[in-house]
N, C-alpha and C positions, 0 to 999 in steps of 0.2 A: 839279251838276258845275261845275268851274271851267273857265275858258277854256283852260288848259293841257291839261286832261284831254279836252276836246272836240276839240282840234286834230287828233289822229290820225284821228278820225272824219271831219272835214272834208276832210282830204287824200285820203281814199279815195272821196269822192263822185264819181260818174261824170260825164263831160262830156255836155252835151246833144247830141242828134243832130238834124240838120236833116231835116224841118221840126220834128219833135218826137219824143220818145222812143216814144210809143205807135204812131206811124206810120213808124218807122225802116225803111228799105229797104237799109241798109248792112250791118247785123249780123244773123246768123242763128244758130240753134242748130246744133250739130254733134255727131257721136259723140265721146265723150271717155273716157279711161281713168280709173278710180277705183281706187286701191289702198286696200284696207280694213284690212289688217294685215300685219305682218312678225313671224315667230315663229322663235326659235332652236330648231330641230328636233332637231339632234344636235350634241353636243360630244364630243371624243375622250377626255376625262378624267372620272373619277368625282369630281366636286367639286360643292359646293352652288351655286356661281355662277362666272362668268367675266367678265372685263373686255374689252369689244369696242370697237374704233375702226375708222375708215375711212368708206366712203360707199356708198350705193346711190342711183342717179340715173337719170332718164329723158331721152331725146332724142326730140323729135318734129319734124315737118316745119316747124313754126312757128318754132322756134329750135333750132339744132343744138348749142347750148351745154348743159352739164349742168343739169338741173332736179332739185335734190337732194331725195330723200325722207328720207335719213339722211346726216348729215355730222358726224363726230366726230373730233377730233384725238387723238393719243396722250396728250396732256396733259389731255384731258377725256373719258375713256372712259365707256361705259355698263356698268353692272353688271347682268348678265342671267343668269337660271337657265335650264337646259334646259327647253324646253316653254313658256317665258314669252314675252310680246310684246316686241319691240324697239321702243322709242319712236321715232315718226316725227316729224321736224321740218319736213317739207314735204309736198307740193310748194309752191313759191312762186307758181306760176300753174297753170292747168288744163293737162292733158296731152291734146292733140288726138289722135284716132284716125281722121282722114280718110286716113291712110296708116299704114304700120307704125311701131311705137314700139320703140326700142332701150333696154332697161334694162341699165345697166352697174353693176358692183359690185366692190369691193375692201375686204373686211372682214377684220380680223385679231384674234387673241386675244393679249392681253398675257401673256407668259410669264416674262420676266426683266427685268433692269435695262435692257438694250439692245434696240433695235428688231430687230436681227438674231436675237435669241433668241425672238421672237414666232412664233406659228403662223398660217398662212394659212387662214382659215375658208373664204371663197369669193373667187374672182377670175375675172372674165370678163364676158360680156355675153349677153343673151338677147333675141331680137326677138319681138314680139307683133303678129300681123297683125290688122288691123281686121276681116277677113272671118272668121277662125277663133276669135278671142277671144269667149267666150260673154258673153251679156248678163246672166247671173246670176253672182254671185261664185263663183269657182273658185280652188282652191289648187294652186300649182305648187311643186315642190321644187327648190331650187338646191343641188346637191351640190358640195362642195369638197374640198380635200385633207384638211382637219381638221374636218369637220362638215357641216352643212347648214342652210339657211334656207328656211322656207316663206313664200311670198308669195301673198296672196289678193287678187285683183283682178277687175274686170269692165269690159266696154265698155258705157258708159251711152249709149244712143241718144237723139238729139235733145236734147242736154244743153246747159245754160248753166253758167257759172262763178259759184259763190257764195263770196265772201270774207267771213270772219267775224272781227270785231273784238270784243274783250272789255275792258271797263274796270271795275275794282273800286274803289269809293270809299266814304267814310264808314265805314271799318273801325273797329269798336269793340274787337274782340279777334280773335286769330288763329283760323283755321279751315282745314279741308281743303276743296278744291274740285276737282270733276271735271266735265268737259264732254264730252258725247257727241253725235254727230249721227246721225240716222236718216233714210234716204232710200229711196224706192221704186226698186228696180232689178229688171228682169225680172219685174215683176208682184207682187213681195213686198217687205216692208220689211227693210232691213239697216242695222246700226249700225257706227259707227267711233268709237273713243276718241280724243279730240283733246287732252285736257289732264287731268292728275291731279297735284296738288301742294298744298303748304301755302301759305296766304296770311297774311302777318302785318301788312300795311299797305296803304294805298290805292295802286293801281298800274294801269298799262296793261299788259296782257300783251303782251310784246314780240313774240310769235310770232303771225302771222296764219294763219288756217286756210282752206284753199281746198278746196272740194268741187265735184264734178260732179253736177248735179241735173237730172233730166229736166224739160224745159219743161212748165209748167203743173201740175206735181206739187207736193206739199208736202214741205218739209224740216222735221223736228222737232229742236230742240235740247233736250237734257236736262241740267240742272244738278243736281248732288248735293253738298250742303253738310253737313259734319260739324264739330262744335265739340269741341275737346279737353276731356276731363273731363266732358262732358255725359252724363247717364244716358238721354237720349232717342235714338231712332233718327235716322239721317241724314235731312235734309230734302231732298225732291226737288221741282223745279219744271220745267215744260215750256213751250216757246214754239214756235209754228208760223210758218213763212214760206213763201209761195207763190212759185215760181220765175217770173222774168220775164226778158226780154231786157235791160232797163235798170232803173235805179232802186235804191232801198234802203229798208230798214225798220229801225226801232229798237224795242227793248223794254227796259223797266226792271223789274228784279225787286228789290223792297224787302224786305230781311230784317231781323231784329232786330239783327244785329251788322254789317251791311254793305249797300251798295247795288251792284247789278251791272247794268251796261248791256251789251246785246248789239246789235250792228249787223251786218246782212247786206247786202252790196252785190252786186247782180246785174250780170253783164256777159256778152256773147257773144264768142266768139273772132272776130278779124278775118278 
């Protein structure tokens, strides 16, 4: 890897805690919200797909500003079918659940040339209490004027924050890449799709992925790689990372047509 490619990984390295990371008495695990998926449940028209824009975001006690889960402008909408997942672009940091979390949303369906012609999918806010939110992933329906969105989430107890960085280098030819994360929540393993797209050249994936992981449990990352025109099945690779209060770990996956670096940085909420 080049110096330029390594720099984003260095920037995410955690600061040392006094007297050292292993005996830190400043940072602790806490209950956190993990959103596993968003799904377009209902749309008002019988069409194969719709274009969505707007935002879904969370506010917690740590920072009252919006922590975006989805944030799309009208100039850059998402094309989604009814019953399909809505691509999540966040959160940018962990969502704490030591008190209630407010999830706000304003999502619209493009209908015409002007914004005033568009349909309001969902608009409003829902609060999730740390006491009543289950520790196993549960689905809640957000109903709106012109459809509904299903949000699946859980309260992860005694959790730490995992920040995932991905670098793709030494690309020999284009390929499709999907990245999923699997964590133990409520005593069983659950997955979340983080990334799915085509890769044509060496790059640092500009989006960082933040997960809530129960302390001392294992998070598994699954990479699925497919090459256009290949007669073989997609290639799958797995990496495991154990949750800690501090520190980071790197893994390199060397493929025939690319090299993929994964870095997971662990941190606790202040």
